[in-house]
C-alpha positions as CSV (number, residue, x, y, z in Angstrom):
1,M,-0.2,-0.1,0.0
2,S,1.3,3.3,-1.0
3,R,2.2,6.2,1.7
4,S,-0.6,8.9,2.0
5,L,-0.2,12.0,-0.1
6,K,-1.1,13.9,3.1
7,K,2.1,12.6,4.7
8,G,4.4,13.2,1.7
9,P,7.0,10.9,0.2
10,Y,9.4,9.3,2.6
11,I,13.1,10.1,2.2
12,H,15.6,9.3,5.1
13,P,16.7,12.2,6.7
14,K,20.2,11.4,7.0
15,L,20.1,10.8,2.8
16,L,18.6,14.4,2.7
17,K,21.7,15.8,4.7
18,K,24.2,13.9,2.4
19,I,22.4,15.3,-0.6
20,S,22.4,18.7,0.8
21,K,26.2,18.7,1.3
22,M,26.8,17.5,-2.3
23,K,27.7,20.0,-5.0
24,E,25.5,20.1,-8.5
25,G,26.8,17.6,-11.0
26,D,28.9,15.8,-8.4
27,K,29.4,12.2,-9.4
28,T,30.7,10.8,-6.3
29,P,28.2,7.9,-5.0
30,I,26.3,8.5,-2.1
31,Q,26.3,5.1,0.0
32,T,23.1,4.2,1.4
33,W,20.9,1.5,3.1
34,S,17.8,3.2,2.9
35,R,16.1,1.4,0.1
36,D,12.8,2.8,0.9
37,S,13.5,6.4,0.4
38,M,11.5,7.9,-2.6
39,I,13.7,9.5,-5.6
40,T,12.9,13.4,-5.6
41,P,13.5,16.1,-8.4
42,E,16.4,17.1,-6.2
43,M,18.3,13.7,-6.5
44,V,18.4,13.8,-10.3
45,G,21.9,13.5,-11.3
46,Y,23.4,12.1,-8.5
47,V,24.7,8.4,-8.2
48,F,23.8,6.4,-5.4
49,M,25.1,3.0,-4.1
50,V,22.4,1.1,-2.7
51,H,22.5,-1.8,-0.7
52,N,20.8,-5.0,-2.0
53,G,21.7,-7.1,1.3
54,K,24.9,-8.3,-0.1
55,T,26.5,-5.5,-1.8
56,F,26.1,-2.0,-2.9
57,V,24.5,-1.5,-6.4
58,R,25.3,1.9,-8.4
59,V,22.0,3.5,-9.3
60,E,22.2,7.0,-11.2
61,A,19.1,8.9,-10.6
62,K,17.4,10.1,-14.0
63,E,14.3,12.1,-14.5
64,E,12.0,8.9,-15.3
65,M,12.8,7.6,-11.9
66,V,11.1,10.5,-9.9
67,G,8.5,8.9,-7.6
68,H,9.9,5.4,-7.4
69,R,12.0,4.0,-4.5
70,L,15.9,3.7,-4.7
71,G,15.4,-0.1,-3.6
72,E,13.5,-0.6,-7.1
73,F,16.6,-0.3,-9.0
74,A,18.9,-2.5,-6.7
75,P,17.4,-6.1,-6.9
76,T,17.7,-8.5,-3.9
77,R,17.6,-11.9,-5.9
78,K,19.7,-13.1,-8.5
79,F,18.5,-15.0,-11.3
80,I,20.3,-17.9,-12.4
81,K,18.0,-19.8,-15.0
82,H,15.5,-22.2,-15.3
83,G,15.6,-25.9,-16.4
84,G,18.1,-28.5,-15.4
85,R,19.4,-31.7,-17.7
86,M,16.7,-31.1,-20.2
87,Q,17.3,-27.5,-20.7
88,R,20.9,-28.0,-21.4
89,E,20.5,-30.9,-23.8
90,L,17.9,-28.5,-25.8
91,E,20.7,-25.4,-25.7
92,I,23.2,-28.2,-27.1
93,K,20.8,-29.1,-29.9
94,T,20.1,-25.6,-31.0
95,K,23.9,-24.5,-30.8
96,V,24.8,-27.5,-33.1
97,S,21.6,-26.8,-35.5
98,G,22.7,-23.4,-35.7
99,K,26.3,-24.0,-36.6
100,E,25.3,-26.5,-39.3
101,G,23.1,-23.8,-40.9
102,E,25.9,-21.4,-40.9
103,A,28.2,-24.0,-42.6
104,S,25.9,-24.7,-45.6
105,G,25.8,-21.0,-46.4
106,G,23.0,-19.9,-44.6
107,K,20.3,-22.2,-45.7
108,V,17.9,-24.1,-43.6
109,Q,17.6,-27.7,-44.5
110,G,14.5,-28.5,-46.7
111,E,14.4,-24.7,-47.4
112,K,13.7,-23.8,-51.5
113,K,15.0,-20.9,-53.4
């Protein structure tokens, strides 16, 4: 559920203090653990290092990001890929069939001119 408009956007006070100390256009990253802080127009152009639970992810605030949270741009889970043995076999078959098509001059078997 979103925060009440009456209360206004949440921005961690320490983060606001760090931003106010920075000069305009300074690309020095601001390190933060405050993933729930909202990106405001004053933050546009600054670089943040947002903690994802393990490491810090570099996030450069852009105009399209205003209104979103910092944590939205620092994923906490790493996607490996789906499938197991069957998926590996399928990938090997597609690689082999792709190389055969290249060797025959780009023609696919059964294709007519």
